[in-house]
C-alpha positions as CSV (number, residue, x, y, z in Angstrom):
1,M,53.0,47.4,20.6
2,A,50.8,45.3,18.4
3,G,51.3,42.2,20.6
4,A,49.8,44.0,23.5
5,A,46.7,45.2,21.5
6,P,43.3,43.8,22.7
7,H,41.3,41.2,20.7
8,P,38.4,42.9,18.9
9,F,35.9,40.9,20.8
10,S,37.2,42.3,24.1
11,I,36.0,45.7,22.9
12,H,32.3,46.5,23.8
13,N,31.6,48.5,20.7
14,F,33.0,45.9,18.3
15,R,31.0,43.1,20.0
16,A,27.8,45.0,19.6
17,Y,28.7,45.9,16.0
18,W,29.5,42.3,15.1
19,L,26.3,40.9,16.6
20,A,24.3,43.6,14.7
21,R,26.1,42.8,11.4
22,L,25.5,39.1,11.8
23,S,21.9,39.3,12.7
24,T,21.1,41.9,10.0
25,T,22.8,39.7,7.3
26,L,21.0,36.6,8.5
27,A,17.6,38.4,8.3
28,Q,18.4,40.0,4.9
29,M,19.4,36.8,3.3
30,A,16.6,34.7,4.8
31,M,14.2,37.2,3.2
32,V,15.9,37.2,-0.1
33,I,15.5,33.4,-0.5
34,V,11.9,33.4,0.6
35,I,11.0,36.3,-1.6
36,G,12.5,34.5,-4.5
37,W,10.6,31.3,-3.7
38,Q,7.3,33.1,-3.3
39,V,7.8,35.0,-6.6
40,Y,8.6,31.8,-8.5
41,D,5.9,29.8,-6.8
42,I,3.2,32.4,-7.4
43,A,4.4,32.8,-11.0
44,R,4.4,29.0,-11.7
45,A,0.7,28.9,-10.8
46,T,0.0,30.7,-14.1
47,M,3.2,30.5,-16.1
48,P,5.5,27.9,-17.6
49,I,9.0,27.4,-16.1
50,R,10.9,29.8,-18.3
51,D,8.4,32.7,-17.8
52,A,8.4,32.1,-14.1
53,A,12.2,32.2,-14.1
54,F,12.0,35.5,-15.9
55,Q,10.1,36.8,-12.9
56,L,13.1,35.8,-10.7
57,G,15.2,38.0,-12.9
58,L,12.8,40.9,-12.5
59,I,12.9,40.6,-8.7
60,G,16.7,41.0,-8.9
61,V,16.2,44.2,-10.9
62,A,13.7,45.5,-8.4
63,Q,16.2,45.2,-5.6
64,F,19.1,46.5,-7.6
65,L,17.7,49.7,-9.0
66,P,17.4,51.6,-5.7
67,L,21.0,50.6,-4.9
68,L,22.1,51.9,-8.3
69,A,20.3,55.2,-7.7
70,L,21.3,55.8,-4.1
71,S,24.7,54.2,-3.6
72,L,26.8,57.4,-4.2
73,V,24.5,59.4,-2.0
74,A,24.6,56.8,0.7
75,G,28.4,56.7,0.6
76,W,28.6,60.5,0.9
77,V,26.2,60.5,3.8
78,A,28.3,57.8,5.5
79,D,31.4,60.0,5.4
80,R,29.5,63.1,6.7
81,V,26.9,61.8,9.2
82,D,27.2,59.6,12.3
83,R,27.5,56.2,10.7
84,R,25.7,54.6,13.7
85,W,22.5,56.5,13.0
86,I,22.5,55.7,9.3
87,A,22.7,52.0,10.1
88,R,20.0,52.3,12.7
89,G,17.6,54.0,10.3
90,A,18.3,51.4,7.6
91,V,17.7,48.5,10.0
92,A,14.5,50.0,11.2
93,L,13.2,50.2,7.6
94,E,14.2,46.6,7.0
95,A,12.3,45.5,10.1
96,G,9.2,47.2,8.8
97,C,9.5,45.4,5.5
98,A,9.9,42.1,7.2
99,L,6.9,42.5,9.4
100,T,4.8,43.7,6.5
101,L,5.7,40.6,4.5
102,A,5.0,38.4,7.5
103,W,1.4,39.9,7.8
104,L,0.7,39.6,4.1
105,T,1.9,36.0,4.0
106,Y,0.0,35.0,7.2
107,S,-3.2,36.5,5.9
108,D,-2.8,34.9,2.5
109,A,-2.7,38.3,0.8
110,I,0.8,38.1,-0.7
111,T,0.9,39.1,-4.4
112,L,3.6,39.7,-7.0
113,P,3.2,43.5,-6.9
114,A,3.6,43.5,-3.1
115,L,6.7,41.3,-3.3
116,F,8.3,43.6,-5.9
117,G,7.4,46.8,-4.0
118,I,8.9,45.6,-0.7
119,A,11.9,44.2,-2.5
120,A,12.6,47.7,-3.8
121,L,12.2,49.2,-0.3
122,L,14.7,46.6,0.9
123,G,17.1,47.8,-1.8
124,V,16.8,51.4,-0.4
125,A,17.6,50.2,3.1
126,R,20.6,48.1,1.9
127,A,21.9,51.1,-0.1
128,F,22.4,53.0,3.2
129,A,23.2,50.1,5.5
130,G,26.1,48.7,3.4
131,P,28.5,51.6,3.3
132,S,27.7,52.8,6.8
133,L,28.3,49.4,8.4
134,Q,31.5,48.7,6.3
135,A,32.9,52.1,7.2
136,L,32.0,51.9,10.9
137,A,34.0,48.8,11.7
138,P,37.5,50.3,11.5
139,N,36.4,53.2,13.8
140,L,35.7,50.7,16.7
141,V,39.1,49.2,17.2
142,P,42.8,50.2,17.5
143,V,44.7,50.3,14.3
144,A,46.9,47.4,15.5
145,V,44.0,44.9,15.5
146,L,42.2,46.4,12.4
147,P,43.1,43.4,10.1
148,T,41.6,41.0,12.7
149,A,38.5,43.1,13.1
150,I,38.0,43.3,9.4
151,A,38.4,39.6,9.0
152,L,35.9,39.0,11.8
153,S,33.5,41.5,10.2
154,S,33.8,39.6,6.9
155,I,33.1,36.3,8.6
156,A,30.0,37.8,10.2
157,W,28.7,39.0,6.8
158,Q,29.6,35.9,4.9
159,S,28.3,33.5,7.5
160,G,25.1,35.4,7.7
161,S,24.8,35.6,3.9
162,V,24.9,31.8,3.6
163,L,23.3,30.7,6.8
164,G,20.4,33.2,6.4
165,P,19.0,31.6,3.2
166,A,19.2,28.2,4.7
167,M,17.4,29.4,7.7
168,G,14.8,31.1,5.5
169,G,14.2,27.8,3.6
170,Y,13.7,25.7,6.7
171,L,11.5,28.3,8.4
172,Y,9.4,28.6,5.3
173,A,8.9,24.9,5.2
174,A,7.6,25.1,8.8
175,A,5.2,28.0,8.1
176,P,5.4,30.5,5.2
177,W,5.1,33.6,7.4
178,L,7.7,32.4,9.9
179,P,10.9,33.5,8.1
180,Y,9.7,37.0,7.8
181,T,8.6,37.1,11.5
182,V,12.0,35.8,12.6
183,S,13.8,38.3,10.3
184,G,11.8,41.1,11.9
185,G,13.0,39.9,15.3
186,L,16.6,39.8,14.1
187,F,16.4,43.3,12.7
188,A,15.0,44.5,16.0
189,F,17.9,42.8,17.8
190,A,20.4,44.5,15.4
191,F,18.8,47.8,16.1
192,V,19.3,47.4,19.9
193,M,22.9,46.3,19.3
194,L,23.6,49.4,17.2
195,M,22.0,51.6,19.9
196,L,24.6,50.2,22.3
197,I,27.5,51.5,20.3
198,T,28.9,54.6,22.0
199,P,30.1,57.6,20.0
200,V,33.3,57.0,18.1
201,A,36.0,59.3,16.6
202,R,36.6,59.4,12.9
203,R,38.5,61.5,10.4
204,T,36.8,64.5,8.9
205,M,36.1,64.5,5.1
206,T,38.6,66.5,3.1
207,G,38.5,67.8,-0.4
208,P,35.9,69.9,-2.2
209,T,32.9,71.2,-0.4
210,N,30.6,70.5,-3.4
211,P,28.5,67.3,-2.4
212,F,28.5,66.0,-6.0
213,A,32.3,66.3,-6.3
214,Q,32.7,64.6,-3.0
215,M,30.5,61.7,-4.2
216,I,32.6,61.4,-7.4
217,D,35.7,61.2,-5.3
218,G,34.7,57.8,-4.2
219,L,34.4,56.5,-7.7
220,H,37.7,58.2,-8.7
221,Y,39.6,56.7,-5.8
222,V,38.4,53.2,-6.6
223,R,39.3,53.7,-10.3
224,R,42.8,54.9,-9.5
225,N,43.6,52.3,-6.8
226,R,44.0,49.3,-9.0
227,L,44.3,46.8,-6.1
228,V,40.9,48.0,-4.7
229,F,39.3,48.2,-8.2
230,G,40.6,44.8,-9.2
231,A,39.3,43.1,-6.0
232,I,35.8,44.8,-6.3
233,S,35.3,44.2,-10.0
234,L,36.5,40.6,-9.8
235,D,33.7,39.8,-7.4
236,L,31.2,41.7,-9.5
237,F,31.8,39.8,-12.8
238,A,32.5,36.4,-11.3
239,V,29.3,36.3,-9.2
240,L,27.3,38.2,-11.8
241,L,28.0,35.3,-14.2
242,G,28.1,32.5,-11.7
243,G,24.8,33.3,-9.8
244,A,23.7,29.7,-9.3
245,T,21.9,30.4,-6.1
246,A,19.3,32.4,-8.0
247,M,18.2,29.2,-9.7
248,L,17.8,27.2,-6.4
249,P,14.0,27.6,-6.4
250,V,13.9,26.2,-10.0
251,Y,16.2,23.3,-9.1
252,A,14.3,22.5,-5.8
253,R,10.9,22.6,-7.4
254,D,11.3,21.3,-11.0
255,I,14.8,19.8,-11.6
256,L,15.8,17.9,-8.4
257,Q,12.1,17.8,-7.3
258,V,12.8,18.1,-3.6
259,G,10.3,21.0,-2.7
260,A,10.6,23.6,0.0
261,D,12.3,21.2,2.4
262,G,14.9,20.4,-0.2
263,L,15.4,24.1,-0.9
264,G,16.5,24.5,2.7
265,H,19.0,21.7,2.3
266,L,20.4,23.2,-0.9
267,R,20.7,26.6,0.8
268,A,22.4,25.0,3.8
269,A,25.2,23.4,1.7
270,P,26.9,26.7,0.9
271,A,26.5,27.7,4.5
272,L,28.3,24.6,5.7
273,G,31.1,25.3,3.3
274,A,31.5,28.9,4.3
275,V,31.3,28.1,8.0
276,A,34.0,25.4,7.7
277,V,36.3,27.9,6.1
278,A,35.4,30.7,8.6
279,L,36.3,28.4,11.5
280,W,39.6,27.5,9.8
281,F,40.4,31.2,9.4
282,S,39.6,31.9,13.1
283,F,42.4,29.6,14.0
284,R,44.7,29.9,11.0
285,P,44.2,33.3,9.4
286,L,45.7,33.9,5.9
287,T,48.9,35.9,5.9
288,R,50.7,35.1,2.7
289,N,50.0,35.2,-1.0
290,V,46.5,36.5,-0.4
291,G,46.0,37.8,-3.9
292,V,46.8,34.5,-5.7
293,K,44.6,32.7,-3.2
294,M,41.7,35.0,-3.9
295,L,42.0,34.4,-7.6
296,G,42.2,30.6,-7.0
297,A,39.1,30.8,-4.8
298,V,37.1,32.5,-7.6
299,A,38.1,29.8,-10.1
300,V,37.1,27.1,-7.6
301,F,33.8,29.0,-7.3
302,G,33.2,28.6,-11.0
303,V,34.1,24.9,-11.0
304,A,31.7,24.3,-8.1
305,T,28.9,26.1,-9.9
306,I,29.4,23.9,-13.0
307,V,29.2,20.8,-10.8
308,F,26.0,22.0,-9.2
309,G,24.5,22.9,-12.6
310,L,25.3,19.4,-14.1
311,S,24.1,17.4,-11.1
312,A,20.8,16.2,-12.6
313,P,22.0,15.9,-16.3
314,I,24.9,13.7,-15.2
315,M,23.0,11.5,-12.7
316,L,19.7,11.0,-14.5
317,P,21.1,8.8,-17.3
318,L,22.9,6.7,-14.7
319,F,20.1,6.2,-12.2
320,G,16.9,7.2,-14.0
321,S,14.1,8.6,-11.9
322,A,15.9,7.5,-8.7
323,A,18.5,10.2,-9.2
324,I,16.1,12.9,-8.1
325,G,13.1,13.4,-5.8
326,S,14.6,12.6,-2.3
327,D,17.2,14.2,0.0
328,F,19.7,11.4,-0.6
329,A,19.2,10.9,-4.3
330,P,22.4,10.8,-6.3
331,A,21.8,14.1,-8.2
332,V,20.8,15.8,-5.0
333,L,24.0,14.7,-3.3
334,V,26.1,15.9,-6.3
335,A,24.3,19.2,-6.2
336,L,24.9,19.6,-2.4
337,G,28.6,18.8,-2.9
338,G,28.9,21.5,-5.6
339,L,27.1,24.0,-3.4
340,F,29.3,23.2,-0.4
341,G,32.4,23.9,-2.5
342,L,30.8,27.1,-3.9
343,G,30.2,28.4,-0.4
344,A,33.7,27.5,0.8
345,A,35.3,29.2,-2.1
346,D,33.2,32.3,-1.8
347,M,34.2,32.7,1.9
348,V,37.9,32.7,0.9
349,S,37.2,35.3,-1.7
350,V,35.1,37.6,0.5
351,Y,37.6,37.3,3.5
352,I,40.5,38.4,1.3
353,R,38.7,41.0,-0.7
354,Q,37.1,42.9,2.2
355,S,40.3,42.9,4.1
356,L,42.3,44.3,1.2
357,I,39.7,47.0,0.4
358,Q,39.3,48.3,4.0
359,L,43.1,48.3,4.7
360,H,43.9,50.1,1.5
361,T,41.4,52.9,2.0
362,P,41.8,56.0,4.2
363,D,39.1,56.4,6.9
364,E,37.6,59.6,5.4
365,M,37.0,57.7,2.2
366,R,35.6,54.5,3.6
367,G,32.0,55.4,3.4
368,R,32.2,56.4,-0.3
369,V,34.5,53.4,-1.2
370,G,32.1,51.2,0.8
371,A,29.2,52.5,-1.2
372,V,31.0,51.6,-4.5
373,S,31.8,48.2,-3.0
374,T,28.2,47.7,-2.0
375,L,27.0,48.7,-5.4
376,F,29.4,46.2,-7.0
377,I,28.4,43.5,-4.5
378,S,24.7,44.1,-5.0
379,G,25.3,44.3,-8.8
380,S,26.9,40.8,-8.6
381,N,24.1,39.5,-6.4
382,E,20.9,41.2,-7.6
383,L,22.0,41.6,-11.3
384,G,23.4,38.0,-11.1
385,E,19.9,36.9,-10.2
386,A,18.5,38.9,-13.0
387,E,21.1,37.6,-15.5
388,S,20.4,34.0,-14.4
389,G,16.7,34.4,-14.6
390,F,16.7,36.0,-18.0
391,L,19.3,33.6,-19.4
392,A,17.3,30.7,-17.9
393,A,14.2,32.0,-19.8
394,L,16.2,31.9,-23.0
395,V,18.3,28.7,-22.8
396,G,16.9,26.9,-19.7
397,P,18.1,26.9,-16.1
398,V,20.8,24.1,-16.4
399,A,22.5,25.8,-19.3
400,A,22.3,29.2,-17.5
401,V,24.0,27.8,-14.4
402,V,26.7,25.9,-16.3
403,G,27.4,28.9,-18.6
404,G,27.7,31.1,-15.5
405,G,30.3,28.8,-13.9
406,I,32.4,28.8,-17.1
407,G,32.1,32.6,-17.2
408,A,33.4,32.9,-13.6
409,I,36.5,30.8,-14.6
410,L,37.1,33.0,-17.6
411,V,36.8,36.2,-15.5
412,T,39.4,34.8,-13.1
413,I,41.9,34.2,-15.9
414,L,41.3,37.7,-17.4
415,W,41.6,39.5,-14.1
416,A,44.8,37.7,-13.2
417,R,46.2,39.1,-16.5
418,W,44.6,42.6,-16.4
419,F,45.2,43.3,-12.7
420,P,48.7,42.0,-11.8
421,E,48.4,44.0,-8.5
422,L,46.1,41.1,-7.3
423,R,48.7,38.5,-8.1
424,R,51.4,40.6,-6.3
425,A,49.4,41.1,-3.1
426,R,51.4,39.0,-0.7
427,S,49.8,40.1,2.6
428,F,47.1,42.4,4.0
429,D,49.7,45.0,5.1
430,P,48.6,48.4,3.8
431,P,51.0,51.3,3.1
432,E,52.2,53.0,6.3
433,T,50.1,56.1,5.5
434,L,47.3,56.4,3.0
435,E,47.1,59.9,1.3
436,F,44.2,61.0,-0.9
437,T,44.0,63.9,-3.2
438,S,40.6,64.9,-4.4
439,V,39.6,64.6,-8.0
440,A,38.8,68.3,-7.8
441,D,42.5,69.0,-7.3
442,G,43.4,66.9,-10.4
443,A,44.5,63.6,-8.9
444,A,43.1,60.9,-6.6
445,K,45.5,58.3,-5.5
446,E,46.8,56.1,-2.8
447,K,50.4,56.3,-2.0
448,P,52.9,55.7,0.8
449,A,53.5,59.0,2.7
């Protein structure tokens, strides 16, 4: 019976997986914020603000292109090869990137070409790590506790994704090479945890034997399953337009004028919001009207983005130069409040989206669907950074952030209309049986058996 099922944390394999996922995400996100800061800081030495912001857009492209090129291959590999070894190899590559950046920074040899090159290598690693880790989690626990395990996995990812940049900002303020060194250690710890996961059973891939057709099956499944497609694409377009965090180096250095220390505070604010929501869910998990709540969370994300973007323009006329330049200046406090709300709303959205996707996807498809999800998530993050950087170069950083927040709200309204399946999702309960027919056979669909 479900009531007698063990808690996921009582299972050795899941504990090791959860620690690996948390530490990997912490390290990845710490590096992302520091790479962005270094790119902007180096560029500002010779470029005006808008041209330096354009470089932030390019670094997003450098990280996204490997994901775009490799995601379908990575998803296919995750459904055919031991998912543990795929994740281990990706984490080892990330550790090498982190230690290389640590050495270049420590020796004062860091350059824009080095940052762009290593960012592309990190994109390769993430292309393989994302689908393998997403698809591995459901193999580690009994079906009865799968929703709880997915929620805990989402909490690990989201907590790391918002705590990591804050950690990176604070460590960079202490010593520029330190965040990369700590990230290298976190990747090494994650590798050890992944090595501790024992062999697990999983379903065999079905459908055509042609590898290309098998890769396309993942895309076709997502397209035909409107609940999965709606959830994934909602995140893509909302975060693509509302990528305020890409502008944090600009706000910290030139708008709020709080420097590297202030960058850590700005990055900590979303972390606090997300952790507060994660703790709430650990005691009071969502069970009803999950689709409507996800849509509402994305709308709140857009509003919070606007609040952050307008923090300085609103406060400067009221307080003058006292509105900026210190940790407790009025504009800084408003910005921190907006970022706190942004992080809290994002945690609600991620928690619901990942649970819906995993529970409405058969195991033999999870690697390929996870690859599509990773591509969309990275599209929203890396391309969101690119969009924000390019738009800031055209209209300025404040207009770019505010416009992105408005765009996220509009996307929510459109998706609520175009994907009524999201509004109708009352709970996380999947169909009793998920059945998939390959595109090679003429139809790919999810249906109750």
